[in-house]
C-alpha positions in Angstrom: 106.8 121.0 98.0 106.9 124.4 99.6 105.6 124.9 103.2 104.9 127.9 105.4 103.8 127.7 109.1 102.1 130.2 111.3 101.8 129.7 115.1 99.4 130.7 117.8 98.3 129.2 121.1 95.2 128.4 123.2 94.6 127.9 126.8 91.8 125.5 127.6 90.3 123.3 130.4 88.8 119.8 129.8 88.5 116.4 131.2 88.5 112.9 129.7 86.3 109.9 129.9 87.8 106.5 130.3 90.2 104.7 132.7 93.0 104.9 130.2 93.3 108.6 131.0 93.9 108.1 134.8 94.0 111.4 136.7 93.2 113.4 133.4 89.7 112.2 133.9 89.4 115.1 136.3 89.1 118.7 135.1 92.5 120.1 134.2 94.0 122.8 132.1 96.3 122.8 129.1 98.1 125.3 126.9 98.6 124.2 123.3 101.0 125.7 120.9 99.3 125.5 117.5 101.2 125.4 114.2 99.3 125.5 110.9 101.4 124.6 107.9 100.3 125.2 104.3 101.9 123.3 101.5 102.0 124.3 97.8 103.7 122.7 94.8 104.8 126.1 93.5 105.3 129.7 94.7 102.7 132.2 93.4 103.6 135.1 91.2 104.8 137.1 94.2 107.0 134.3 95.4 104.6 133.3 98.3 103.1 130.1 99.6 100.2 131.9 101.3 99.9 135.4 102.8 101.5 135.1 106.3 99.3 137.9 107.7 96.1 136.4 106.4 97.1 132.9 107.5 97.9 134.2 111.0 94.6 136.0 111.2 92.6 133.0 110.1 94.4 130.7 112.6 93.6 133.3 115.4 90.0 133.4 114.4 89.7 129.6 114.3 91.2 129.3 117.7 89.3 132.1 119.4 86.1 130.1 120.2 88.3 127.5 122.0 90.6 129.9 123.9 90.0 130.2 127.7 87.1 127.8 127.4 86.2 124.6 129.3 85.9 122.3 126.3 83.6 120.0 128.3 81.0 122.9 127.9 81.4 123.4 124.2 78.4 121.8 122.4 80.3 120.4 119.4 82.6 118.4 121.8 79.9 116.9 124.0 80.4 113.2 124.6 83.9 113.3 122.9 87.3 113.3 124.4 89.1 116.5 123.4 92.5 114.8 123.1 95.3 116.6 121.4 94.7 114.4 118.3 91.0 115.2 118.2 91.7 119.0 118.6 94.2 118.9 115.8 91.6 117.4 113.5 89.0 120.0 114.6 91.3 122.9 113.9 92.4 121.4 110.6 88.7 121.1 109.5 88.1 124.8 110.4 91.3 126.0 108.6 90.6 123.8 105.6 87.2 125.6 105.3 89.0 128.9 105.4 91.5 127.9 102.7 88.6 126.7 100.5 86.9 130.1 101.0 90.1 131.8 99.7 90.8 133.5 103.0 94.6 132.8 103.1 95.5 134.9 100.0 95.9 132.0 97.6 93.3 130.1 95.5 92.2 127.0 97.3 93.1 124.8 94.3 96.8 125.9 94.6 97.1 124.8 98.3 98.0 121.1 98.1 97.9 120.1 101.7 97.5 121.4 105.3 99.0 120.2 108.6 97.8 121.3 112.0 100.1 120.4 114.9 99.3 120.9 118.6 102.1 120.8 121.1 100.8 120.0 124.6 104.3 120.2 126.1 107.9 120.5 125.1 108.1 116.7 124.7 104.7 115.8 123.2 102.7 116.9 120.1 100.1 115.5 117.7 99.0 116.6 114.3 96.6 116.0 111.6 97.7 116.4 107.9 95.9 115.8 104.7 95.7 116.9 101.1 93.2 119.6 100.4 90.9 118.4 97.7 87.5 119.7 96.9 85.2 120.1 99.9 
């Protein structure tokens, strides 16, 4: 399996509900380094997995609505804890839609899987990874 990753970051604020989160129940900030990894079984005719420029742009566009936002105020996250794991799945879903729309320079049927990893610090990260079948 071939893989190519592109990277960006977001700076957000949020709070959590539930005693398990201790002081993180209060509003706090986080900077996430976001890696999107595209997997293919074969290289295309040009020797590529996906177009790096297009993949980078799509990742930037997916992250833009979250960047410099208090996620507690974002309608689609109301009533949900925006944990690193939940944000990884959200970004994955958005990127998977872009892949299916052909926005990364490779037919969607040729992109076997996608992984989205969010690093919340130099010692902790979470990711969501799945095959990309039909929508």
